[in-house]
N, C-alpha and C positions, 0 to 999 in steps of 0.2 A: 451233638456229640463231638467229642473231639479226640484227636489223635492219642492224647495221653490219658484218656478216659473211655475207651472203645467197649462197646458192647457187640462182641464177635462171636463167630459161630466156631466154637472150639471145642473139639471131641478129642483132645489127646491126653493119654493118661501118661505124664512123665514121671510119676512118682513109683512106678514099679514096672515090671517085666510088661512085655506087650502082651495083651488077651483079647478075645474077642467075645461076643455076646453068649456064645455057648459055655463061658464060663459062670454065669449066672447060676448054673446048677449047683455049683459048689460055693455059692456067694462069696467069692474072694476077689469082688472089684473093690477099687479104691474109692473110698467116700468122701464126701466134702470134710473141711476141718472141723466142721460141727453141725450136728443134725439137731434142729429144733424141733417144735411140734411140726407135725406135717404140713407144709404151707399149700400142699395141693388137696387137702381134705375138703377143701369149700368147692370143687369143680363138680359140675353136674355131669356125672359120667355115666355109661351104659354099663349094665352088670358086668362084672369081671370074672363072674363064676367060671366062664368058659376058660380063663388064664388059670385059675385056681386048679382046676381039674387037669389041665395040660402039664402043670407044675408038677404035681403027683404023679402023672404018667411018665413024665422024662421026655427025653429027646423022640423026635418023631420024624418020618420023612418029609421031604418038600413034594408035593404031587406033581411037580415039573421036571426037577432035576434028581429026585430020590436022594439029595444029600441030607445027612442027619441034621436037624436043627432044633432049637427051643423056641416055641410060639410061632415063629415067622422065618421064611428063607429070605435072606438079606442080599441075595443074587438074583433071586426071580421075583422077588418082591409080591410074595403071597404067603397066606398062614401055611403053618405045615398040617397035616393030616388030622390031629387031635385037637385044632382049632377051626370048628367049621366057618367058612367064611360068611354064611349067614347069621352067625353070632357074633360078627364084628361090626361095631358102627360104621355107618358111612356119614362123611361130614360134607355138606356142600359149601364151598367157598364163593365168595363175591367176586372173585378174580382167578386168573391163573397163575399159577407158580412154576416157575423153572428154578431147578436146583443144579448147580454147576460144582460137581464133585471133584476134588482134585485127585489125580490118579494115584497118589501115595497114602490116600486116606483109607485107612482099613475098613473094609464093609461092615465087617461084625461090630465095629464100634460106633459106626454112624447112626444117628437118629433120624437120618433123612428119610430111610426107609418107613419110618412111622408115618410120615406125611403121604407117601405113595399109597400105603395099605389103606389108610383112613379116609382120604380123599382121593382116590385113583383117577377121577375123570377130571381133575383140576391141577394135578401135580404131575410134572414131568422131570425125571432125573437124567442129566448128562453128564458123562465122564469126560473131562477135560482132556485133550484140546477139542474134543468135537462138540461144540456148541453151535447155535443158530446165529444167523447175522441179525443184528437188532437196529440197524441202521436207519432204515425206511419206518420204523415205527417207534423212534424215540419218543415221540409225542403222547406215547399210550404206556410206556414202560418205566419202572424206575428200579434201582438196585439197593438192596440194604447192604450199606458198609460206610464205617465211620470214616470222617475225613473232614478238613477244613470247610469244603463247601457242601456238606450235607445239611439237609434241612428236615424239620421236624414233619411227623405225618400230617398234623393239620394243615401245613402249608403245601401239600402236595399240590393241590389244585393251581394254585397262584403261579408256582415255579413250572408247573408243566405247559403254562399259556406261552412260552416262548418258542416251545416244539410245535405246539398246535399253529401259532402264528405263521412261522416259517413254512408249515405243511401247507397251509390256506395260500400263502404266497406262492408257493412252489407250483400249486395247482391252476391258480388263477391269473399269474402275472408271469408266466414263464416265458412269454413271446417277447417281452420285453422288460427293460428295468422297471422296477416298482414305482421308482419316483416319476418317470414319465407317464405309466398308465395312471397315477395317482392324480395327475392334473386334469385328466380326463374325466375323472370320475365325478359325479355329481354329489353333492352332499347327502341326497337319499342313499345312493350306491354306498357311499363311504359308511352311512349308519348302518346299512344292512349288513355289511362286512363285519363291523364291529360287534353287531347282535349276534351273528354266527359264531364268531369267535368265543364271545361271552357264554353263548348258549353250549358250545362244545365243552367248555371247561367247567360249567356249574356244577358244585359239588363234587368235583373230582371225578364225573363220569368219563373221562377221557382216559383215566387210567384203567388199564385191562389184564396188565401182568407184572408182576412183581420178581426180581430174581434173588435168590440167596445163594452163598458160597459156602459150599460144604468143605471145611477144611480148617487146620489149625493156623493160629496166627503166623507161624514162622513160614508157612507154606502160601499164603494169600497173594503174597506179591507178584508171583508169576501169573496169576489168573487177572486180578484186579487191574493189572498193566496191558492186558490183551487189548488189541486195537478194537477189537469188536464190542468193547465194553466202554470205551472211552465216549464221553459226552453224554452218558445216560445221568439222568437225576438220581442222585445219591440221598437216601433215606436213613436219619438216624431214629432210633429206638430211646423212649425213656429208659432212664437206668433202673434195671432190675437186676435181683440178684439169683444165681443160677442155683439150680436144685439137683445138677447133674454130678454124679458119683464119680466121674473122670476127671476131676478138677486139676487142672495144670498146676503143677508146683510153681510157685512165684508170680502166680497171675490174679489179678482182682477177680473176686466173685460176681463181677458185671459182665464176665465172659459166659456167653450162653450157649447151649447146645443148639444145633440146627432147629429141632422141632420146638424148642421153648422160642426161639426169635421168630419163627414162623406164627406161633401161637399168640405171642404178644403184639406182633404187628398187626395181626387182624383184629384183636380187641380194640386196639387204637383206631384202626381204620373204620372200623364199625361205629365208634362213637364218635370220631372226629370228622370223618368224611361222609358216612351215610347217614349220621346225625340221628343215630337210633340208638334206644337202651340196651346194654349188653345184658343178656339173659343166658348165658352159656352157649350160644350158639356153635362154638368153635371147640369148647371144651373136651370133647371126644378126640381131638387130635394128640392129647396128652393120655389117651387110653392104655398105651404101652408103656408110656415114660411113668406115668403115675405109679403103675403096678410094680415096676421093676424098683423104682423108689422106694415103695412101701416094704418090698422084700428085703432090700438092703439094709434098711433103716432098722428091720426086726432083727435082722442078723447081728447087727452092732450092740 
């Protein structure tokens, strides 16, 4: 992926006045330039009957903060009272996900909350600048962001090797320069070290966490240039078209919403790294997204 053709986490509606998720009730949200047949209809989703009932009931209270919301509370990351949590699907992910949310990103517009609601054990949302330090675990973390040095999903394992090798050397060779210690090593020791490095990187098993930025394109610079994210492996996604109804005016339709980017990354990861046939394991990450898409499509 290149900078002039990015797949970005874009959730800003610049074509109309600012609105939040609650506006779904009146279905006055901005739609994409053209709706074709529902591209999400092939998803293997849990029953959305609970959302149909909640739509008919209207707004409901958040069980934690008592705020009036539709479907879920986007500040507490929980379903509202009319959406029993036991009727919401849970998705188990193959790795952990950190979502770094720009402080100016409107909570009600972000689809990042979908990931937290549907994969609560594997997703953590941070509001910038309060983010973790990633320096010591760079060999097992990657960042989804377009750029000249970004690599494809299938090349993750290969490119993480440099971080793993550095980690091994830091652990085993810290007492003196690597070149000096290498002279003392027997050929058998060198062989064992190389096998250890190869084993650690086999089929991308070293990747344990992926980072997404929840922000509009114009807001990303402040986050992506943060020193805590420097040196992380950057991953590109295959070009896919967004179904997000808050498409930003003047931007290509390859700008994905946060939940779409997470979903498509996991599908690619499952096929390219885990080397398994994809059978809809992560489709329910689009449980809320697809329902809202369908509502808006019908309204048009």
